[in-house]
N, CA and C atoms as an extended XYZ file, in Angstrom:
243
Properties=species:S:1:pos:R:3:atomname:S:1:resname:S:1:resid:I:1 pbc="F F F"
N        41.132      -17.097     -140.133 N   MET     1
C        41.423      -16.246     -139.382 CA  MET     1
C        41.967      -17.265     -138.147 C   MET     1
N        43.032      -16.265     -137.155 N   VAL     2
C        43.237      -16.994     -135.913 CA  VAL     2
C        42.922      -15.850     -134.715 C   VAL     2
N        42.267      -16.669     -133.811 N   VAL     3
C        41.605      -15.766     -132.722 CA  VAL     3
C        42.596      -15.861     -131.680 C   VAL     3
N        43.224      -14.529     -131.230 N   PRO     4
C        44.071      -14.830     -129.981 CA  PRO     4
C        43.812      -15.244     -128.543 C   PRO     4
N        44.358      -16.359     -128.002 N   ASP     5
C        44.215      -16.906     -126.865 CA  ASP     5
C        43.718      -16.027     -125.904 C   ASP     5
N        44.094      -15.140     -125.410 N   LYS     6
C        43.633      -14.026     -124.478 CA  LYS     6
C        42.302      -13.527     -124.711 C   LYS     6
N        41.892      -13.708     -125.775 N   TRP     7
C        40.059      -13.459     -126.149 CA  TRP     7
C        39.178      -14.281     -125.447 C   TRP     7
N        38.282      -13.557     -124.823 N   LYS     8
C        37.422      -14.241     -123.876 CA  LYS     8
C        36.407      -14.734     -124.864 C   LYS     8
N        35.839      -15.805     -124.948 N   LYS     9
C        34.546      -16.347     -125.820 CA  LYS     9
C        33.456      -16.361     -125.090 C   LYS     9
N        32.380      -15.430     -125.359 N   ILE    10
C        31.057      -15.618     -124.624 CA  ILE    10
C        29.684      -15.885     -126.081 C   ILE    10
N        28.943      -16.124     -125.387 N   ALA    11
C        27.393      -16.389     -126.367 CA  ALA    11
C        27.171      -14.999     -126.870 C   ALA    11
N        27.049      -15.271     -127.939 N   LEU    12
C        26.737      -14.102     -128.892 CA  LEU    12
C        25.167      -13.383     -128.040 C   LEU    12
N        24.212      -14.270     -127.747 N   ARG    13
C        22.978      -13.598     -127.397 CA  ARG    13
C        23.157      -13.205     -126.189 C   ARG    13
N        24.410      -13.099     -125.380 N   SER    14
C        24.718      -12.623     -123.922 CA  SER    14
C        24.774      -10.909     -124.007 C   SER    14
N        25.402      -10.323     -125.323 N   VAL    15
C        25.417       -9.378     -125.825 CA  VAL    15
C        25.035       -8.338     -126.550 C   VAL    15
N        23.916       -9.160     -127.341 N   VAL    16
C        23.033       -8.322     -128.477 CA  VAL    16
C        21.525       -8.455     -127.511 C   VAL    16
N        20.899       -7.391     -128.115 N   ALA    17
C        19.505       -7.189     -128.191 CA  ALA    17
C        18.659       -7.969     -129.069 C   ALA    17
N        19.416       -8.165     -130.393 N   ASP    18
C        18.338       -8.558     -131.436 CA  ASP    18
C        19.284       -8.958     -132.459 C   ASP    18
N        19.197      -10.130     -132.932 N   ILE    19
C        19.723      -10.494     -133.958 CA  ILE    19
C        18.697      -10.808     -135.463 C   ILE    19
N        19.321      -10.521     -136.443 N   GLN    20
C        18.453      -10.322     -137.645 CA  GLN    20
C        19.125      -10.343     -139.012 C   GLN    20
N        18.755      -11.285     -139.936 N   ALA    21
C        19.759      -11.007     -141.310 CA  ALA    21
C        19.014      -10.093     -141.883 C   ALA    21
N        19.686       -9.608     -143.160 N   GLY    22
C        19.494       -8.648     -144.046 CA  GLY    22
C        18.558       -8.929     -144.991 C   GLY    22
N        18.107       -8.171     -145.675 N   PHE    23
C        17.074       -8.394     -147.178 CA  PHE    23
C        17.860       -8.394     -148.373 C   PHE    23
N        17.659       -9.200     -149.476 N   ALA    24
C        18.318       -9.341     -150.557 CA  ALA    24
C        17.050       -8.293     -151.469 C   ALA    24
N        17.725       -7.739     -152.237 N   GLN    25
C        16.687       -7.082     -153.181 CA  GLN    25
C        17.910       -6.757     -154.507 C   GLN    25
N        17.573       -6.676     -155.684 N   SER    26
C        18.395       -6.478     -156.723 CA  SER    26
C        18.598       -4.981     -156.799 C   SER    26
N        19.859       -4.689     -157.130 N   PRO    27
C        19.918       -2.956     -157.165 CA  PRO    27
C        18.584       -2.710     -158.473 C   PRO    27
N        18.410       -1.344     -158.341 N   LYS    28
C        17.677       -0.804     -159.148 CA  LYS    28
C        18.146        0.237     -159.626 C   LYS    28
N        18.243        0.988     -161.276 N   PHE    29
C        18.627        2.090     -161.903 CA  PHE    29
C        17.745        3.217     -161.087 C   PHE    29
N        18.329        4.374     -160.778 N   GLY    30
C        17.418        5.325     -159.913 CA  GLY    30
C        17.080        5.138     -158.497 C   GLY    30
N        17.577        3.965     -157.773 N   ALA    31
C        17.302        4.019     -156.447 CA  ALA    31
C        18.103        4.905     -155.797 C   ALA    31
N        17.652        5.395     -154.570 N   SER    32
C        18.643        6.072     -153.990 CA  SER    32
C        18.986        5.790     -152.622 C   SER    32
N        18.642        4.427     -152.179 N   VAL    33
C        19.242        3.704     -150.799 CA  VAL    33
C        20.342        2.909     -151.283 C   VAL    33
N        21.351        3.239     -150.461 N   GLY    34
C        22.584        2.186     -150.474 CA  GLY    34
C        22.413        0.926     -149.967 C   GLY    34
N        22.740       -0.498     -150.334 N   GLN    35
C        22.768       -1.352     -149.651 CA  GLN    35
C        24.133       -1.938     -149.153 C   GLN    35
N        24.391       -2.245     -147.892 N   ILE    36
C        25.554       -2.706     -147.549 CA  ILE    36
C        25.247       -4.444     -148.003 C   ILE    36
N        26.487       -5.015     -148.918 N   ARG    37
C        26.306       -5.793     -149.355 CA  ARG    37
C        27.602       -6.880     -148.869 C   ARG    37
N        27.648       -8.038     -149.234 N   THR    38
C        28.893       -8.994     -149.145 CA  THR    38
C        30.281       -8.333     -149.414 C   THR    38
N        30.430       -7.631     -150.708 N   HIS    39
C        31.909       -7.088     -151.063 CA  HIS    39
C        32.055       -5.942     -150.432 C   HIS    39
N        30.841       -5.242     -149.594 N   ASN    40
C        31.320       -3.874     -148.662 CA  ASN    40
C        31.846       -3.855     -147.493 C   ASN    40
N        31.800       -5.327     -147.147 N   VAL    41
C        32.744       -5.457     -145.789 CA  VAL    41
C        33.847       -5.979     -146.153 C   VAL    41
N        35.172       -5.086     -145.690 N   THR    42
C        36.350       -5.363     -146.062 CA  THR    42
C        36.963       -6.944     -145.040 C   THR    42
N        38.312       -7.331     -145.669 N   PRO    43
C        38.670       -8.342     -144.958 CA  PRO    43
C        38.924       -8.145     -143.324 C   PRO    43
N        39.120       -6.579     -143.177 N   GLU    44
C        39.576       -6.031     -141.889 CA  GLU    44
C        38.454       -5.720     -141.199 C   GLU    44
N        37.505       -6.068     -141.864 N   GLY    45
C        36.214       -5.498     -141.044 CA  GLY    45
C        35.437       -4.468     -140.905 C   GLY    45
N        35.818       -3.613     -141.835 N   LYS    46
C        35.618       -2.239     -142.343 CA  LYS    46
C        34.463       -2.229     -143.523 C   LYS    46
N        33.423       -1.492     -143.255 N   ILE    47
C        32.458       -0.971     -144.021 CA  ILE    47
C        33.125       -0.226     -145.248 C   ILE    47
N        33.087       -0.732     -146.715 N   SER    48
C        34.018        0.136     -147.911 CA  SER    48
C        32.347        0.442     -148.616 C   SER    48
N        32.480        1.944     -149.081 N   LEU    49
C        31.124        2.117     -149.945 CA  LEU    49
C        31.545        2.239     -151.392 C   LEU    49
N        32.839        1.410     -151.795 N   ASP    50
C        33.263        1.322     -153.019 CA  ASP    50
C        32.221        0.400     -153.609 C   ASP    50
N        31.699        0.968     -155.039 N   GLY    51
C        30.771        0.116     -155.668 CA  GLY    51
C        29.268       -0.271     -154.744 C   GLY    51
N        29.040        0.629     -154.097 N   ILE    52
C        27.991        0.213     -153.236 CA  ILE    52
C        26.814        0.398     -154.484 C   ILE    52
N        25.622       -0.311     -154.240 N   LYS    53
C        24.550       -0.594     -154.986 CA  LYS    53
C        23.399       -0.108     -154.373 C   LYS    53
N        22.651        0.515     -155.054 N   SER    54
C        20.976        1.471     -154.677 CA  SER    54
C        20.113        0.326     -154.842 C   SER    54
N        19.053        0.542     -153.834 N   VAL    55
C        18.112       -0.449     -153.985 CA  VAL    55
C        16.799        0.386     -153.463 C   VAL    55
N        15.494        0.045     -153.964 N   SER    56
C        14.180        0.893     -153.494 CA  SER    56
C        13.511        0.213     -152.457 C   SER    56
N        14.035        0.104     -151.168 N   PRO    57
C        12.964       -0.803     -150.475 CA  PRO    57
C        11.778        0.077     -149.708 C   PRO    57
N        11.097       -0.828     -149.322 N   SER    58
C         9.478       -0.128     -148.776 CA  SER    58
C         9.873        0.431     -147.697 C   SER    58
N         9.367        1.436     -147.143 N   GLY    59
C         9.319        2.424     -145.792 CA  GLY    59
C         9.659        1.438     -144.963 C   GLY    59
N         8.749        0.082     -144.573 N   LYS    60
C         8.849       -1.085     -143.527 CA  LYS    60
C        10.330       -1.345     -143.498 C   LYS    60
N        10.637       -1.841     -144.777 N   GLU    61
C        11.852       -2.437     -144.880 CA  GLU    61
C        13.286       -1.443     -144.500 C   GLU    61
N        12.981       -0.146     -144.591 N   ILE    62
C        13.794        0.991     -144.160 CA  ILE    62
C        13.937        1.052     -142.774 C   ILE    62
N        12.964        1.056     -142.365 N   GLN    63
C        12.574        0.807     -140.778 CA  GLN    63
C        13.224       -0.362     -139.745 C   GLN    63
N        13.201       -1.252     -140.736 N   ARG    64
C        13.974       -2.690     -140.091 CA  ARG    64
C        14.965       -2.723     -140.451 C   ARG    64
N        15.324       -2.361     -141.375 N   TYR    65
C        17.166       -2.508     -141.984 CA  TYR    65
C        18.167       -1.678     -141.822 C   TYR    65
N        17.626       -0.418     -141.627 N   SER    66
C        18.823        0.541     -141.417 CA  SER    66
C        19.538        0.350     -140.352 C   SER    66
N        21.142        0.821     -140.668 N   LEU    67
C        22.101        0.651     -139.505 CA  LEU    67
C        21.955        1.907     -138.633 C   LEU    67
N        21.994        1.521     -137.491 N   LEU    68
C        22.126        2.643     -136.642 CA  LEU    68
C        23.379        2.748     -135.654 C   LEU    68
N        23.851        3.824     -135.094 N   PRO    69
C        25.043        3.664     -134.365 CA  PRO    69
C        24.943        2.941     -133.199 C   PRO    69
N        26.138        1.974     -133.102 N   GLY    70
C        26.226        0.904     -132.406 CA  GLY    70
C        25.783       -0.608     -132.935 C   GLY    70
N        25.201       -0.347     -134.021 N   ASP    71
C        24.658       -1.805     -134.823 CA  ASP    71
C        25.884       -2.686     -135.420 C   ASP    71
N        25.982       -3.771     -134.893 N   ILE    72
C        27.618       -4.482     -135.574 CA  ILE    72
C        26.591       -5.263     -136.982 C   ILE    72
N        27.566       -5.610     -138.037 N   VAL    73
C        27.071       -6.007     -139.131 CA  VAL    73
C        28.393       -7.232     -139.188 C   VAL    73
N        27.708       -8.413     -139.271 N   PHE    74
C        28.087       -9.707     -139.432 CA  PHE    74
C        28.258      -10.143     -140.634 C   PHE    74
N        29.186      -10.463     -141.552 N   ASN    75
C        29.413      -10.989     -142.977 CA  ASN    75
C        29.412      -12.324     -142.606 C   ASN    75
N        28.733      -13.446     -143.256 N   ASN    76
C        29.108      -14.985     -143.026 CA  ASN    76
C        29.294      -15.718     -144.311 C   ASN    76
N        28.868      -14.822     -145.245 N   THR    77
C        29.230      -15.100     -146.717 CA  THR    77
C        30.407      -14.844     -147.244 C   THR    77
N        31.058      -15.539     -147.904 N   ASN    78
C        32.562      -16.019     -148.628 CA  ASN    78
C        33.301      -15.447     -147.378 C   ASN    78
N        33.183      -15.921     -145.920 N   SER    79
C        34.218      -15.500     -145.011 CA  SER    79
C        35.171      -16.548     -144.619 C   SER    79
N        36.290      -16.055     -144.272 N   GLU    80
C        37.291      -17.025     -144.076 CA  GLU    80
C        36.847      -18.114     -142.850 C   GLU    80
N        37.300      -19.456     -143.058 N   GLY    81
C        37.182      -20.338     -142.091 CA  GLY    81
C        36.239      -20.276     -140.918 C   GLY    81
């Protein structure tokens, strides 16, 4: 991916309140909570629900890892350079 020269570079910590990794859990038959995984982030940076897998997180995990409006999803696994 080529970043345009006119883009300003800033430290991520200067524009975010919190950074945390997601959580890994094997998909479960009958689970009802969709989990955004690596393949659900398109090369264009969009979230795709195609092939979404469902998991059974605890209430504490749901509270900690649920996406909210304004959240940013960063995919660094299998990403371009």
